[in-house]
C-alpha positions in Angstrom: 95.3 95.4 115.5 93.2 95.0 112.4 93.1 91.6 110.7 93.0 91.1 106.9 93.4 87.4 106.5 91.4 84.2 106.8 93.9 83.2 109.5 93.8 86.2 111.8 96.5 88.1 110.1 97.4 90.7 112.6 101.2 90.6 113.3 103.7 91.8 115.7 107.2 92.6 114.4 110.4 92.6 116.4 113.0 95.3 115.5 116.7 94.6 115.1 118.4 98.0 115.5 116.9 99.7 112.4 116.9 103.3 113.7 115.6 104.7 110.4 112.2 103.2 111.1 112.0 102.8 114.9 109.3 105.1 116.2 109.4 104.6 119.9 112.0 104.1 122.6 110.0 101.5 124.5 111.3 97.9 124.3 109.6 94.6 124.8 110.3 90.9 124.0 107.9 88.3 122.9 106.8 85.8 125.6 105.8 82.3 124.9 103.6 79.8 126.9 100.9 77.3 126.3 98.3 80.1 126.2 100.4 82.9 124.8 102.3 81.2 122.1 104.0 82.4 118.9 102.4 81.2 115.6 105.2 80.6 113.0 106.3 78.4 110.1 109.7 76.6 110.1 112.2 77.8 107.6 112.2 75.8 104.4 115.7 74.5 104.4 115.6 71.6 106.9 118.7 69.8 105.9 116.7 66.6 105.6 116.2 64.9 102.2 112.6 64.3 103.1 112.1 67.9 104.3 111.6 66.8 107.9 112.8 68.7 110.9 113.7 66.5 113.9 113.2 67.7 117.5 114.8 67.0 120.8 113.4 65.8 124.1 115.4 68.3 126.2 116.1 72.0 126.3 119.9 71.4 125.9 119.3 69.8 122.5 121.3 66.7 123.5 118.7 64.0 123.2 117.4 63.7 119.7 113.8 62.5 119.7 111.9 60.5 117.0 109.5 63.5 116.7 109.7 65.5 113.6 107.7 68.2 111.8 107.3 68.7 108.1 108.8 71.7 106.4 108.0 72.7 102.8 108.4 69.6 100.7 107.6 70.9 97.3 105.6 73.7 95.6 102.3 72.1 96.4 102.9 71.5 100.1 103.2 74.2 102.7 104.7 73.5 106.1 102.3 73.1 108.9 101.9 76.1 111.2 103.7 75.6 114.5 103.4 77.3 117.9 106.4 78.3 119.9 105.4 77.7 123.6 108.7 78.2 125.4 112.0 79.9 124.7 115.2 78.5 126.5 117.0 80.9 128.8 120.0 81.1 126.4 117.7 81.7 123.4 119.2 78.8 121.4 116.3 76.4 121.7 112.5 76.7 121.5 109.8 74.3 122.5 107.3 73.9 119.7 103.8 72.5 119.5 103.1 71.2 116.0 100.2 69.4 114.2 100.4 65.7 113.4 99.4 64.3 110.1 97.1 61.9 112.0 95.5 64.7 113.9 96.2 66.3 117.2 99.4 67.9 118.3 102.8 67.0 119.8 105.7 69.0 121.2 109.4 68.8 121.1 112.4 71.1 121.5 114.1 72.5 118.3 117.0 74.7 117.4 115.7 78.2 117.3 117.6 78.9 114.1 115.4 76.5 112.2 112.6 79.0 112.7 114.4 82.3 113.0 118.0 83.5 113.0 117.2 86.2 115.6 117.4 85.9 119.4 113.9 85.8 120.9 115.2 86.5 124.4 116.3 90.0 123.4 114.1 93.1 123.8 113.2 94.9 120.6 112.1 98.4 119.8 108.8 98.7 117.9 107.2 100.6 115.1 103.6 101.0 113.9 102.3 100.6 110.4 99.7 103.0 108.9 98.9 100.8 105.8 98.2 97.2 105.1 101.4 95.0 104.8 101.3 91.6 103.2 102.8 88.8 105.4 104.3 85.6 104.1 105.2 82.3 105.6 108.7 82.3 104.1 111.5 84.9 103.4 111.1 84.6 99.7 107.6 86.0 99.7 106.0 82.6 99.3 103.0 81.3 101.3 100.4 84.0 101.9 100.1 84.6 105.7 97.6 87.5 105.8 98.1 91.2 106.4 98.8 93.6 109.2 98.0 97.2 109.9 98.3 99.2 113.1 95.3 101.1 114.5 97.5 103.8 116.0 101.1 104.8 116.8 101.2 102.5 119.9 99.8 99.4 118.1 103.1 97.6 118.1 104.9 95.8 115.2 108.4 94.5 115.9 111.1 93.8 113.3 113.5 91.0 114.2 115.8 91.8 111.3 116.4 91.2 107.6 117.0 88.1 105.6 120.3 87.4 103.7 119.1 89.3 100.6 118.2 92.4 102.7 114.8 92.6 100.9 112.6 91.0 103.6 112.0 91.7 107.3 111.0 88.9 109.8 108.2 90.4 111.9 106.5 89.5 115.1 103.4 91.0 116.6 100.5 90.2 119.0 97.0 89.4 117.8 93.9 90.6 119.6 93.5 87.0 120.9 96.8 87.6 122.9 98.9 85.1 121.0 101.9 86.3 118.9 102.5 85.8 115.2 105.8 85.7 113.3 106.0 86.1 109.5 107.9 87.8 106.7 107.2 91.1 104.9 108.9 93.0 102.1 111.2 95.6 103.5 110.1 98.2 101.0 106.4 97.8 102.1 107.3 98.1 105.8 109.5 101.1 105.3 106.8 102.8 103.2 104.1 102.2 105.7 105.9 103.3 108.9 103.7 105.5 111.1 104.3 109.2 110.4 102.6 111.0 113.2 104.8 113.7 114.8 104.4 112.1 118.2 104.1 108.5 119.4 101.7 107.4 122.2 104.3 108.5 124.8 104.7 112.0 123.5 108.1 111.3 121.9 108.8 113.4 118.9 109.1 111.0 116.0 109.4 113.5 113.1 112.4 113.3 110.8 114.9 116.1 111.0 115.2 116.0 107.1 112.6 117.8 105.1 113.8 116.1 101.9 114.3 112.4 101.3 115.2 110.2 98.4 112.3 109.0 96.2 113.7 105.4 96.5 115.0 103.5 99.5 118.4 104.7 100.6 121.2 102.8 98.8 118.7 101.1 96.4 119.3 103.1 93.3 122.0 104.6 91.0 122.4 107.7 89.0 122.2 107.7 85.2 122.2 111.5 84.5 123.2 114.3 86.8 121.7 117.8 87.0 123.2 120.2 84.4 124.7 117.3 82.5 125.1 118.2 78.8 124.2 114.9 77.2 121.4 115.8 74.8 120.2 118.6 72.7 116.5 119.2 73.1 115.6 121.9 70.6 118.6 123.9 71.6 118.2 123.1 75.3 121.2 120.8 76.1 121.4 121.1 79.9 119.5 118.6 82.1 117.2 120.3 84.7 116.6 117.2 86.9 118.2 114.1 88.3 117.8 110.8 86.6 118.1 107.7 88.8 117.2 104.0 88.5 116.0 101.8 91.3 117.9 98.5 91.7 114.5 96.7 91.6 114.0 97.8 88.1 110.9 98.9 86.2 107.8 98.9 88.4 109.8 99.8 91.6 108.0 102.0 94.1 108.5 105.8 93.9 107.9 107.8 97.1 107.2 111.4 97.9 110.4 113.2 98.8 108.7 115.5 101.3 105.4 116.3 102.9 103.1 118.3 100.6 99.9 118.4 98.5 99.3 116.7 95.1 99.3 119.5 92.5 99.1 117.4 89.4 99.0 113.8 88.1 98.6 113.1 84.4 100.3 113.0 81.0 100.3 110.1 78.5 102.4 107.0 78.1 103.6 108.2 74.7 102.8 111.9 74.9 105.1 114.7 75.9 108.6 114.7 77.4 107.5 113.7 81.0 105.1 110.9 80.1 103.0 109.8 83.1 104.1 112.2 85.9 103.2 113.6 89.3 103.9 117.0 90.8 103.7 117.7 94.5 103.6 121.1 96.1 105.6 121.8 99.2 106.1 124.7 101.6 109.8 124.9 102.5 111.1 127.6 104.8 108.3 129.9 103.7 108.8 129.2 100.0 106.6 127.3 97.6 108.6 124.5 96.0 107.4 121.6 93.7 108.8 118.1 93.2 108.3 116.4 89.8 108.3 112.6 89.2 108.5 111.9 85.5 108.3 108.8 83.2 106.2 106.8 85.7 104.8 103.4 84.7 101.8 104.2 86.9 100.6 106.8 89.4 97.6 104.8 90.6 99.0 104.9 94.2 99.0 108.7 94.2 96.2 110.3 96.0 93.8 112.7 94.2 94.9 116.2 93.2 94.5 118.5 96.3 95.2 115.6 98.7 97.9 115.8 101.3 100.8 113.3 101.1 103.5 112.5 103.7 107.2 112.1 103.0 107.7 108.4 102.1 104.2 107.9 100.7 104.1 105.8 97.6 103.0 108.0 94.7 103.8 105.7 91.7 106.1 103.2 90.1 109.2 103.7 88.0 108.6 103.4 84.3 109.7 104.3 80.7 106.9 106.6 79.5 107.3 109.8 77.5 110.6 110.9 76.1 112.6 108.1 77.8 115.0 105.5 76.4 114.9 103.2 79.4 113.1 102.8 82.7 114.2 105.5 85.2 112.9 108.3 87.3 113.5 111.9 86.3 113.2 113.8 89.6 112.8 117.6 89.4 112.6 120.2 92.1 111.5 123.7 91.0 110.1 127.0 92.2 109.4 130.7 91.3 106.9 129.6 88.7 104.8 126.6 87.8 103.9 124.3 84.9 102.1 121.0 84.6 104.8 119.9 82.3 108.1 121.5 83.3 111.1 121.4 81.1 113.5 118.5 81.3 116.3 120.5 79.6 117.2 124.2 79.5 119.8 126.3 77.8 121.4 127.4 81.1 124.6 125.8 82.1 124.7 125.2 85.9 125.2 122.3 88.3 123.3 123.9 91.2 120.3 125.8 89.9 119.0 127.2 86.6 116.3 129.8 85.7 114.5 129.2 82.5 111.1 130.3 81.1 110.0 131.8 84.4 110.9 128.8 86.5 113.9 128.1 88.7 115.1 124.4 88.7 117.3 123.2 91.6 119.7 120.3 91.7 117.6 117.6 93.4 120.5 115.5 94.6 122.0 118.6 96.3 118.7 119.5 97.8 118.2 116.0 99.3 121.7 115.6 100.5 122.0 119.1 102.1 118.3 119.5 103.0 118.3 123.0 101.6 117.9 124.8 98.3 121.3 125.6 96.7 
């Protein structure tokens, strides 16, 4: 596991049944001992006015001790890093080694839910990450806790589950030193960096059955203009040749490649042309050359160079409001039977499935993605 932080930031992530990103059937659970502990920070809400978290002297959590650890007191004070050295058999309590203000360390038993809401006695499926993921101490993306990236498809990262907002995963993973580490990562980063090799280390086929996928996370966007919609008149071309959608995260949200392919074009100007900053990816689908268009981007700096291969789910830009656009959104187009670096956004052909105009056939992107075939 590669480390990218001053504090050995390789992490291991424990997966709560998130089948869309699980890449292997093998299961494992984190183990904790004096030598193989879990590095972690307490959750910020301690329920104590002085931001202290009191421990117990017994595993049953019946005898409250005078020992306490500090949790985040204010914006200028981060909680001390703790070590989980034992997990109770029922999973409700954990024995924690924590640093003292006076130096040295002490141990006490604490409620597991003060550190994580997920049961550490369970076995979890794992994934692997093919790109650097930022790790945080807390579930609101505060407190830099390094980075993580897998070396191969068997370099395990476990996802315990999501926070209440659904935007962050709590991860757990093993460092090269043998100890575990628990932290938080943005769900969008983890999902975008999942390992995409066709087989995992055990030879299991991990490829998706869907050739086409949404350019945003599932359920994280809404439609503003459908394909074929007659909402505008662009020089006598009133019918929309793409699909306009908006990510819930707003302007700057990540845009992902809808299918495996090769970067055909990236360019345009912020104030020039109908498409503004845009990217086009070339795909081979059932023996047919098909292109996907991503228009009105705020940036395509994440997109590889023209001629480079991209995998489905690879970030290729961010949603913006460039070109002929009246608000931040993504115009997604899927076209074939011809090519242009700046395809039409509107035609004079009335259809809700496909339309041929100026030597190019435009397909309804929503229909293509939902049905995994050209209409």
